[in-house]
Backbone bond lengths (Angstrom), bond angles and torsions (degrees), N, CA, C in turn:
res aa  C-N    CA-C-N  psi(-1)  N-CA   C-N-CA  omega(-1)  CA-C   N-CA-C  phi
1 M - - - 1.531 - - 1.548 109.63 -
2 V 1.396 116.33 -41.30 1.514 118.09 179.39 1.503 108.69 -66.68
3 A 1.264 120.07 -41.85 1.535 122.04 173.76 1.478 111.54 -57.93
4 A 1.278 119.23 -43.93 1.474 124.26 -178.68 1.571 111.32 -66.44
5 V 1.325 116.64 -38.60 1.409 120.00 -178.53 1.585 109.56 -69.42
6 L 1.387 109.06 -47.65 1.563 113.11 172.45 1.585 111.52 -48.76
7 L 1.361 111.80 -49.54 1.527 114.67 -174.60 1.563 108.62 -62.61
8 G 1.293 116.77 -41.06 1.473 118.89 179.33 1.416 114.31 -61.00
9 L 1.332 116.87 -43.71 1.494 123.19 -176.78 1.475 110.54 -71.43
10 L 1.317 120.58 -35.87 1.472 126.01 176.49 1.494 108.22 -66.71
11 A 1.253 118.55 -47.78 1.592 122.71 -177.28 1.415 103.95 -65.25
12 G 1.368 128.90 -40.44 1.409 126.77 178.57 1.500 112.81 -63.20
13 A 1.280 115.33 -47.43 1.496 124.56 -173.84 1.608 105.19 -64.09
14 L 1.360 118.62 -40.09 1.383 117.00 -178.05 1.567 116.64 -85.44
15 G 1.372 110.72 -2.39 1.383 113.93 179.40 1.495 119.60 84.47
16 L 1.346 113.48 1.34 1.457 120.55 178.23 1.490 116.79 -55.96
17 T 1.351 114.16 -27.68 1.431 118.55 178.41 1.541 112.01 -65.69
18 T 1.294 121.57 -11.74 1.411 128.05 175.64 1.525 108.65 -57.02
19 I 1.334 114.27 -38.38 1.484 116.21 178.79 1.543 115.69 -56.99
20 A 1.388 109.60 -42.39 1.451 120.12 176.72 1.564 110.48 -61.27
21 G 1.341 112.13 -40.05 1.500 121.16 -178.90 1.500 110.97 -60.66
22 W 1.365 117.51 -38.40 1.425 124.85 178.95 1.556 109.70 -68.62
23 I 1.370 115.02 -48.00 1.425 121.87 177.30 1.522 114.50 -62.34
24 V 1.377 119.29 -50.84 1.374 123.41 -179.82 1.498 106.99 -106.87
25 T 1.347 119.90 96.58 1.387 124.87 -173.59 1.591 109.92 -58.95
26 G 1.428 113.14 130.18 1.427 114.10 179.20 1.482 115.61 91.95
27 W 1.329 119.70 -12.93 1.406 118.50 -177.76 1.467 112.88 -73.99
28 D 1.285 121.40 127.04 1.427 129.58 -172.79 1.549 108.86 -113.74
29 F 1.307 119.04 99.28 1.511 125.04 178.68 1.514 111.47 -58.39
30 D 1.362 114.49 123.82 1.484 116.84 172.63 1.487 111.33 -142.53
31 I 1.387 119.39 -171.68 1.425 121.62 -176.79 1.423 113.46 -68.44
32 V 1.280 121.94 -19.17 1.490 127.47 177.70 1.542 106.73 -68.88
33 D 1.251 115.31 -41.81 1.582 118.64 179.71 1.495 107.35 -66.74
34 V 1.355 120.01 -38.44 1.480 122.38 179.15 1.536 108.95 -59.62
35 L 1.358 117.19 -51.06 1.404 120.89 -173.02 1.497 109.98 -64.41
36 L 1.379 118.49 -41.01 1.389 125.52 178.16 1.575 113.60 -60.35
37 F 1.347 111.53 -43.10 1.457 125.17 173.57 1.521 109.92 -55.87
38 A 1.387 118.08 -44.33 1.356 125.58 -167.86 1.599 106.38 -75.09
39 V 1.365 114.28 -40.23 1.581 116.53 -179.64 1.504 106.75 -64.90
40 L 1.390 118.77 -44.46 1.449 118.75 -174.30 1.552 111.12 -64.26
41 C 1.385 113.72 -43.38 1.490 119.48 178.74 1.551 108.64 -64.08
42 G 1.370 117.79 -40.19 1.467 119.51 -179.67 1.522 105.90 -58.04
43 I 1.363 118.58 -50.84 1.512 123.84 -178.74 1.496 111.70 -56.22
44 A 1.352 112.70 -48.92 1.445 117.73 -179.57 1.573 113.47 -61.60
45 S 1.309 114.20 -41.72 1.467 117.81 -179.88 1.522 112.39 -67.99
46 G 1.318 114.81 -31.85 1.498 119.14 177.50 1.509 112.77 -71.36
47 L 1.369 115.30 -25.45 1.523 118.79 -179.85 1.518 108.01 -86.76
48 D 1.318 119.67 -20.95 1.452 124.41 -173.33 1.491 108.53 -90.38
49 R 1.302 119.41 101.97 1.429 125.08 -174.81 1.551 111.20 -68.55
50 R 1.316 115.96 -28.25 1.522 115.41 177.79 1.565 116.08 -85.15
51 R 1.389 107.55 -2.71 1.507 115.01 179.04 1.578 115.41 62.27
52 R 1.332 115.37 29.91 1.380 120.79 -176.77 1.596 110.36 -67.43
53 V 1.417 115.04 -33.65 1.394 116.98 176.73 1.431 114.49 -64.94
54 L 1.415 113.38 -40.64 1.401 118.84 -178.80 1.522 114.53 -64.16
55 R 1.358 114.51 -38.85 1.439 121.56 179.75 1.558 110.14 -67.96
56 L 1.327 117.92 -40.10 1.447 120.88 175.96 1.558 112.27 -60.55
57 L 1.380 112.81 -43.23 1.433 118.58 -179.40 1.526 110.91 -62.39
58 W 1.374 120.70 -44.35 1.374 123.58 -178.41 1.640 109.94 -71.11
59 I 1.224 120.19 -30.35 1.383 123.45 174.60 1.446 112.29 -64.01
60 A 1.439 115.03 -46.49 1.413 121.64 -174.42 1.588 104.37 -71.63
61 D 1.400 117.71 -34.89 1.483 115.90 174.97 1.556 113.61 -58.10
62 A 1.345 114.18 -46.22 1.461 122.67 -179.24 1.519 109.30 -61.32
63 A 1.255 119.05 -37.81 1.494 122.52 -175.92 1.486 109.39 -72.06
64 L 1.361 117.20 -39.88 1.546 122.15 178.10 1.521 109.66 -72.58
65 V 1.392 122.23 -30.61 1.356 123.58 175.24 1.559 113.34 -65.76
66 A 1.322 110.52 -40.53 1.456 120.07 174.47 1.561 112.23 -62.17
67 L 1.322 117.19 -42.93 1.467 121.41 177.30 1.479 111.11 -63.77
68 M 1.411 114.10 -42.68 1.517 115.55 -178.85 1.563 107.58 -63.83
69 C 1.270 121.03 -35.39 1.465 121.31 172.91 1.533 115.94 -64.93
70 L 1.273 111.50 -37.18 1.443 116.89 177.39 1.489 109.83 -66.79
71 V 1.293 121.49 -44.56 1.440 128.65 177.17 1.521 111.46 -53.53
72 N 1.334 117.88 -34.56 1.444 121.30 -176.11 1.587 105.75 -93.61
73 T 1.243 124.28 47.73 1.412 125.23 171.22 1.519 106.80 -130.98
74 P 1.341 117.00 174.43 1.432 121.51 -176.40 1.588 112.19 -68.91
75 L 1.327 116.46 -5.07 1.558 120.99 171.33 1.465 112.84 -59.94
76 M 1.320 114.61 -37.17 1.470 117.56 -172.58 1.596 113.89 -66.10
77 P 1.240 117.25 -45.26 1.457 117.57 175.06 1.552 115.71 -63.54
78 R 1.236 118.32 -36.15 1.447 123.41 170.59 1.530 113.23 -63.01
79 L 1.261 114.78 -39.45 1.500 122.63 179.35 1.547 109.54 -58.83
80 T 1.351 107.41 -58.45 1.517 116.28 -176.40 1.524 113.98 -64.67
81 K 1.289 117.43 -37.14 1.515 120.72 179.19 1.517 107.20 -64.71
82 S 1.267 119.08 -35.65 1.553 120.96 178.19 1.457 113.54 -67.37
83 W 1.354 118.90 -18.75 1.434 119.46 -175.44 1.536 110.96 -96.72
84 V 1.264 117.69 -13.24 1.486 122.20 -176.41 1.520 109.33 -80.15
85 R 1.297 118.86 127.64 1.400 127.95 170.76 1.562 112.25 -92.66
86 A 1.326 118.39 121.73 1.478 119.33 177.10 1.539 105.32 -135.93
87 D 1.311 115.79 119.28 1.435 120.66 -178.47 1.542 110.97 -106.83
88 S 1.330 114.12 149.21 1.463 119.67 173.02 1.535 113.55 -68.41
89 I 1.285 117.92 132.90 1.481 126.57 174.53 1.472 112.22 -62.64
90 P 1.232 121.40 122.96 1.580 122.01 179.59 1.636 107.30 -63.25
91 A 1.289 108.63 141.48 1.466 116.83 -178.63 1.522 111.64 -61.70
92 G 1.275 113.70 -32.10 1.502 117.02 -179.52 1.522 115.83 -77.35
93 G 1.272 113.71 -3.07 1.541 115.87 -178.62 1.484 113.88 84.19
94 L 1.368 121.26 -178.53 1.468 121.63 -172.68 1.590 104.10 -136.49
95 D 1.304 112.30 172.71 1.444 117.92 -179.42 1.601 112.88 -82.16
96 A 1.315 112.89 -35.17 1.425 116.85 -175.96 1.571 114.02 -157.51
97 I 1.211 118.43 153.42 1.428 128.42 175.31 1.633 108.14 -102.66
98 V 1.271 117.95 115.02 1.499 119.20 -177.68 1.530 106.06 -105.52
99 V 1.334 115.12 127.70 1.477 122.37 178.16 1.536 108.52 -118.06
100 P 1.208 116.32 103.53 1.499 124.38 -178.25 1.574 106.27 -62.26
101 G 1.342 117.34 149.89 1.492 120.63 178.79 1.498 111.57 -74.37
102 S 1.314 112.86 169.32 1.411 118.46 168.78 1.492 110.75 -146.12
103 S 1.358 120.54 -158.93 1.463 117.78 -173.16 1.475 113.18 -77.99
104 L 1.391 112.37 168.42 1.551 116.61 173.00 1.506 109.56 -116.05
105 T 1.262 111.95 162.13 1.511 116.04 174.68 1.468 107.18 -85.90
106 S 1.294 118.21 178.59 1.496 123.08 -171.49 1.584 106.51 -77.43
107 S 1.333 119.33 -17.45 1.482 119.66 172.97 1.513 113.47 -88.19
108 G 1.291 119.15 1.87 1.438 120.62 -179.44 1.488 117.65 91.09
109 T 1.323 117.52 4.71 1.533 121.65 179.71 1.540 103.60 -91.98
110 L 1.406 108.75 157.13 1.489 117.47 173.27 1.461 111.40 -59.24
111 S 1.285 119.32 145.94 1.455 124.41 171.94 1.533 110.38 -71.40
112 V 1.313 117.50 167.96 1.426 120.59 -178.95 1.551 108.47 -58.00
113 V 1.330 120.16 -41.82 1.470 121.92 176.88 1.516 110.18 -61.66
114 G 1.279 119.68 -46.85 1.454 119.69 179.70 1.531 112.91 -63.19
115 S 1.349 116.80 -39.74 1.448 118.51 177.43 1.520 114.03 -64.70
116 D 1.333 114.73 -36.72 1.425 121.21 -179.81 1.529 109.83 -64.79
117 R 1.292 114.19 -38.70 1.497 119.28 -179.23 1.586 108.88 -66.88
118 L 1.337 112.94 -49.12 1.430 112.57 -175.62 1.570 112.54 -69.96
119 L 1.213 118.35 -36.49 1.492 119.12 175.70 1.546 111.37 -62.37
120 S 1.303 117.20 -42.12 1.428 118.56 177.51 1.528 113.84 -63.64
121 G 1.358 118.83 -35.42 1.340 123.54 175.36 1.523 112.72 -70.69
122 L 1.302 119.41 -43.61 1.364 119.36 175.06 1.541 118.21 -59.42
123 E 1.365 115.89 -29.52 1.409 126.29 176.90 1.579 109.57 -61.00
124 L 1.401 114.59 -45.08 1.366 124.42 -177.27 1.574 111.26 -63.21
125 V 1.394 114.61 -40.53 1.328 122.42 -178.97 1.639 112.58 -74.27
126 K 1.261 110.68 -31.48 1.499 119.20 175.04 1.558 109.02 -68.73
127 R 1.405 122.09 -32.42 1.287 127.98 -177.83 1.586 109.54 -82.50
128 G 1.205 120.75 -6.34 1.479 126.41 175.02 1.539 111.52 86.90
129 V 1.354 115.07 17.57 1.500 114.23 177.48 1.490 116.42 -67.81
130 A 1.418 116.72 -28.61 1.435 120.58 172.60 1.505 108.65 -155.60
131 P 1.357 121.63 153.72 1.444 121.81 -173.90 1.489 109.79 -86.35
132 L 1.320 121.62 -2.52 1.514 122.31 -171.31 1.501 112.21 -137.23
133 I 1.240 118.15 133.97 1.499 127.37 174.68 1.471 109.39 -112.39
134 V 1.326 116.48 123.44 1.507 124.38 -175.01 1.560 110.67 -113.28
135 T 1.284 116.16 126.04 1.421 121.80 -176.51 1.527 108.01 -120.82
136 T 1.278 117.54 154.50 1.581 121.61 173.59 1.386 108.15 -110.32
137 R 1.302 118.37 149.93 1.434 130.15 178.04 1.460 111.54 -80.57
138 V 1.368 115.49 128.09 1.526 121.12 174.86 1.512 106.04 -113.08
139 A 1.251 116.20 124.07 1.478 123.36 -178.82 1.547 108.35 -107.68
140 C 1.341 116.71 142.93 1.459 119.24 -178.87 1.569 104.23 -150.63
141 C 1.327 112.10 174.23 1.433 119.68 176.20 1.565 111.87 -126.00
142 G 1.303 114.77 140.41 1.459 116.57 179.82 1.558 106.06 -130.70
143 G 1.361 110.99 -168.24 1.387 117.89 -179.41 1.569 116.53 -58.03
144 D 1.359 108.60 -36.58 1.518 114.59 -175.13 1.457 109.70 -92.40
145 G 1.361 123.18 4.45 1.468 122.61 -177.92 1.478 110.50 124.27
146 S 1.309 112.49 -165.54 1.531 117.51 -175.47 1.507 108.33 -90.70
147 F 1.343 113.53 148.65 1.455 123.23 176.91 1.481 110.07 -147.42
148 T 1.335 119.80 160.78 1.409 124.74 177.18 1.517 113.45 -125.47
149 S 1.341 113.74 176.68 1.538 117.80 -176.98 1.440 113.16 -79.69
150 D 1.380 120.66 -6.94 1.437 125.86 -171.12 1.534 112.61 -53.11
151 A 1.358 117.62 -47.13 1.418 117.61 -173.52 1.506 113.01 -69.54
152 D 1.301 120.31 -37.67 1.422 119.97 179.99 1.511 114.96 -76.58
153 Q 1.359 115.68 -33.79 1.434 120.01 168.91 1.509 110.55 -58.91
154 R 1.248 117.53 -46.56 1.476 118.36 -177.22 1.522 111.74 -68.35
155 R 1.347 115.92 -30.15 1.438 119.21 174.41 1.504 111.40 -62.95
156 L 1.318 117.48 -52.53 1.502 117.40 -179.39 1.493 112.90 -69.27
157 I 1.321 117.63 -31.76 1.427 118.16 179.10 1.605 112.96 -69.70
158 G 1.427 111.84 -33.09 1.404 123.24 175.00 1.566 109.86 -63.43
159 L 1.406 115.74 -42.61 1.458 119.33 178.16 1.526 111.82 -60.14
160 A 1.307 118.08 -32.16 1.381 121.74 -173.93 1.617 106.03 -89.75
161 E 1.328 116.57 -3.93 1.432 122.15 -175.43 1.562 112.69 52.76
162 M 1.262 114.29 51.57 1.442 124.81 178.98 1.511 112.86 -118.80
163 Q 1.408 120.10 15.84 1.457 119.99 -177.51 1.570 112.60 -53.30
164 G 1.272 115.67 -35.82 1.513 119.29 -173.61 1.536 110.45 -74.18
165 H 1.291 113.34 -11.39 1.515 117.67 -176.61 1.630 111.56 -108.62
166 W 1.314 115.27 10.18 1.437 122.50 -172.85 1.515 118.13 -99.72
167 L 1.282 121.53 131.12 1.418 124.15 178.55 1.583 106.44 -124.20
168 L 1.240 118.11 117.90 1.488 120.26 174.54 1.491 113.54 -98.08
169 V 1.378 118.79 125.92 1.387 124.42 174.70 1.484 112.91 -103.89
170 G 1.311 120.84 121.49 1.406 124.36 -178.92 1.546 109.87 -115.26
171 G 1.254 113.10 -162.77 1.480 120.46 -177.34 1.537 111.97 121.01
172 D 1.294 116.99 -166.16 1.522 122.63 -172.88 1.695 99.36 -94.04
173 L 1.327 111.12 83.97 1.510 114.00 -177.19 1.504 108.75 -111.81
174 H 1.300 115.70 118.14 1.478 121.14 179.05 1.522 116.74 -120.63
175 T 1.313 114.45 -15.78 1.477 122.36 178.54 1.445 114.74 -132.80
176 T 1.287 121.28 166.35 1.488 123.13 174.85 1.557 110.19 -61.45
177 H 1.262 111.67 -34.57 1.568 114.50 178.28 1.565 109.68 -65.74
178 D 1.379 118.30 -39.41 1.450 117.61 174.12 1.505 115.02 -60.82
179 E 1.297 117.12 -37.82 1.385 122.87 -178.38 1.549 108.84 -68.82
180 A 1.258 114.74 -47.61 1.414 118.44 -179.45 1.588 112.65 -58.15
181 L 1.313 118.75 -40.24 1.449 121.81 174.21 1.495 113.52 -60.62
182 A 1.327 113.10 -47.45 1.490 120.89 -173.19 1.653 107.76 -69.88
183 V 1.293 114.93 -42.03 1.526 116.56 171.02 1.477 114.37 -60.23
184 D 1.353 117.13 -45.37 1.385 121.24 179.54 1.463 112.55 -53.53
185 R 1.417 115.96 -50.61 1.431 118.62 -177.95 1.501 115.98 -59.56
186 R 1.382 112.54 -40.67 1.448 120.39 179.66 1.536 112.39 -66.13
187 L 1.324 114.31 -45.61 1.530 118.09 -178.85 1.555 114.80 -68.87
188 R 1.366 110.91 -27.49 1.405 113.09 -179.84 1.668 110.48 -67.16
189 Q 1.298 111.17 -31.60 1.490 115.55 177.77 1.512 110.58 -65.02
190 L 1.371 117.03 -31.38 1.431 121.72 -179.20 1.491 113.50 -93.87
191 G 1.305 121.68 0.91 1.395 128.47 179.80 1.469 115.73 68.91
192 A 1.324 114.66 26.65 1.547 121.66 -175.09 1.575 104.73 -101.49
193 R 1.283 115.73 117.73 1.418 121.38 178.20 1.555 117.55 -124.47
194 N 1.369 112.23 -16.32 1.463 117.96 176.78 1.554 108.63 -99.49
195 I 1.294 115.72 117.08 1.472 120.31 -167.62 1.475 108.19 -134.80
196 A 1.290 119.88 157.97 1.454 131.43 162.14 1.485 109.48 -108.82
197 V 1.283 118.13 126.77 1.467 121.53 173.77 1.623 108.48 -103.70
198 V 1.326 113.73 114.16 1.474 120.24 -175.73 1.547 104.10 -105.77
199 T 1.284 108.38 119.82 1.558 113.56 -175.73 1.571 105.58 -150.24
200 S 1.306 119.39 177.04 1.412 125.06 176.27 1.538 115.07 -62.28
201 P 1.353 114.57 136.98 1.484 117.74 -174.53 1.498 118.42 -35.94
202 L 1.374 119.84 -54.17 1.424 121.66 -172.50 1.502 110.73 -82.81
203 H 1.379 116.91 -5.03 1.474 119.15 175.78 1.479 110.90 -91.30
204 T 1.362 118.37 -14.06 1.415 122.13 -171.56 1.549 113.73 -53.22
205 R 1.327 114.88 -49.80 1.494 121.47 -171.88 1.588 108.99 -60.09
206 R 1.157 118.60 -44.14 1.563 121.85 -178.74 1.473 112.39 -73.90
207 A 1.376 114.18 -46.70 1.475 120.24 -177.59 1.539 111.49 -61.13
208 C 1.370 114.25 -48.16 1.478 116.09 -174.84 1.563 111.23 -71.47
209 A 1.335 114.39 -33.64 1.439 116.49 175.90 1.547 112.86 -63.25
210 T 1.331 113.20 -38.85 1.511 120.76 176.47 1.473 112.78 -57.30
211 Y 1.380 114.28 -52.21 1.538 121.32 178.29 1.508 110.41 -59.74
212 E 1.355 117.88 -39.59 1.494 119.10 -176.09 1.482 107.99 -72.10
213 R 1.328 117.07 -30.41 1.484 118.08 -177.67 1.629 111.02 -64.77
214 D 1.442 110.36 -23.83 1.439 116.08 -178.86 1.628 108.79 -87.88
215 G 1.315 116.98 9.61 1.501 114.74 174.29 1.521 114.10 97.67
216 M 1.413 118.41 -1.40 1.424 114.00 -177.05 1.624 107.76 -93.36
217 R 1.412 111.66 156.81 1.504 114.76 177.50 1.435 106.84 -92.31
218 V 1.301 121.21 119.56 1.504 120.81 -164.77 1.575 108.12 -117.94
219 T 1.314 115.37 140.28 1.412 126.95 166.75 1.524 106.49 -108.62
220 C 1.337 117.55 121.60 1.371 122.14 -176.88 1.552 113.74 -90.94
221 V 1.340 117.78 128.46 1.439 119.80 -175.38 1.504 109.96 -132.62
222 P 1.368 121.39 113.63 1.442 121.78 179.70 1.498 110.26 -76.96
223 S 1.314 120.41 133.04 1.375 129.70 -177.78 1.551 108.11 -70.98
224 L 1.300 118.22 150.68 1.412 124.23 172.40 1.615 109.72 -70.23
225 E 1.270 114.91 145.83 1.534 118.30 -176.16 1.511 108.65 -109.86
226 R 1.350 115.86 123.96 1.458 115.92 174.11 1.496 115.52 -108.97
227 G 1.401 110.81 -0.48 1.551 115.56 170.16 1.483 112.46 -106.42
228 D 1.370 116.45 -128.57 1.349 120.07 173.50 1.507 113.78 -58.35
229 Q 1.339 117.65 132.17 1.434 123.51 -179.91 1.573 110.71 -87.25
230 T 1.387 115.87 119.56 1.356 119.60 176.72 1.497 116.49 -108.78
231 R 1.396 113.66 -28.99 1.445 120.06 177.17 1.608 112.79 -63.07
232 A 1.323 111.13 -48.74 1.573 120.70 -176.35 1.569 103.15 -131.51
233 P 1.266 119.32 68.92 1.473 122.04 -178.90 1.567 116.18 -68.77
234 G 1.246 113.29 125.91 1.480 118.35 -176.16 1.575 103.89 -125.47
235 G 1.323 117.91 134.19 1.473 118.94 178.24 1.513 106.45 94.59
236 A 1.372 116.03 158.77 1.458 121.61 -178.63 1.486 114.79 -63.66
237 Q 1.302 119.39 -44.49 1.362 122.97 -174.69 1.540 111.88 -66.73
238 N 1.360 115.86 -42.42 1.455 117.24 -178.92 1.541 108.68 -70.78
239 R 1.295 118.02 -34.32 1.504 118.53 177.11 1.476 112.00 -63.17
240 L 1.324 116.16 -39.92 1.347 120.64 -175.00 1.601 109.43 -68.18
241 T 1.331 112.15 -44.05 1.509 116.45 176.69 1.475 111.31 -61.68
242 A 1.415 117.99 -40.18 1.472 122.44 172.91 1.420 113.17 -54.53
243 F 1.332 117.28 -48.72 1.542 122.69 -179.72 1.424 111.17 -58.80
244 R 1.348 120.38 -48.96 1.468 123.71 179.77 1.630 112.87 -61.07
245 T 1.362 113.40 -40.06 1.398 119.77 178.92 1.580 111.61 -68.53
246 Y 1.354 111.04 -43.07 1.427 115.13 176.13 1.553 117.97 -62.99
247 L 1.325 110.33 -42.70 1.526 117.44 169.07 1.410 112.91 -53.92
248 Y 1.335 119.09 -49.68 1.459 119.99 -177.80 1.548 112.00 -67.97
249 E 1.240 123.12 -33.47 1.484 121.56 175.60 1.487 109.35 -76.54
250 R 1.236 129.62 -33.97 1.442 126.85 173.91 1.499 107.64 -61.30
251 L 1.393 121.38 -48.24 1.378 123.38 178.68 1.648 108.66 -55.75
252 G 1.348 107.81 -48.44 1.462 114.08 -175.53 1.573 113.71 -58.01
253 W 1.389 109.64 -41.62 1.582 116.21 178.30 1.533 108.31 -63.07
254 W 1.343 117.69 -42.23 1.409 119.49 -178.65 1.561 111.29 -62.45
255 Q 1.358 115.58 -42.98 1.394 120.70 177.62 1.520 116.43 -63.01
256 Y 1.383 112.48 -39.60 1.350 116.95 -178.86 1.528 112.78 -74.84
257 R 1.296 116.05 -32.67 1.480 121.46 173.64 1.504 111.09 -61.45
258 R 1.365 116.83 -42.92 1.396 123.78 -179.51 1.530 111.48 -63.06
259 R 1.342 117.40 -34.43 1.412 125.38 -175.63 1.566 110.64 -83.87
260 G 1.362 117.01 -13.75 1.426 122.75 -173.66 1.503 113.72 77.41
261 W 1.372 116.57 26.60 1.509 119.03 -179.65 1.492 112.59 -89.45
262 V 1.347 117.61 -17.13 1.488 119.89 174.06 1.422 111.38 -126.20
């Protein structure tokens, strides 16, 4: 049971349970899953007289500890940097700045990642790179019912005094691909085809390729990060976060390629 708990905690810390999340849609790994896994492995190990289950668990633990050590080396910053796409902004400017949505907090405000994306997009509009900033609606449910990202997006855009330059795209949006299709339909009506996609550094490659797949001419701009650093992670916590994000994006890229979305 101890070996199983260690394995579950290591897998969760490294983000390896993301794989299970892709296979079983909506599965959210938590401590209850770790404890259930430990009980089942403890029973299996007790029934296995040759202790093969136990040996496999300890081998898997040793492998993940080695991976954890590898993540906390200078290799991680080099790996994440190579995955980031950052394009030069055209001298003639662009038609629109597109900011894909991110997650919400339990109180309905944008997460740190979502705020970083929006602030970086607003900076470009303020600089005159494009006359329009486009955001997508994120919907979620909390203890008090459903809420969306509209209010907090409006708050930040109002602070920047850019309300007259804002276009909100809503709809049934669950993936980056859904967002790209919805934004493409709306911008076609406006004749806007040259855009910048401003998103989290490790999300740039997949997001920009998705928008390009829908026929738009894309300039990819990584947002500044004010929370955990993934583009240039320093320190154990940042490198661990960067590894989890990198793993998620590699899996996402594979899935999007398989579906023909990039």
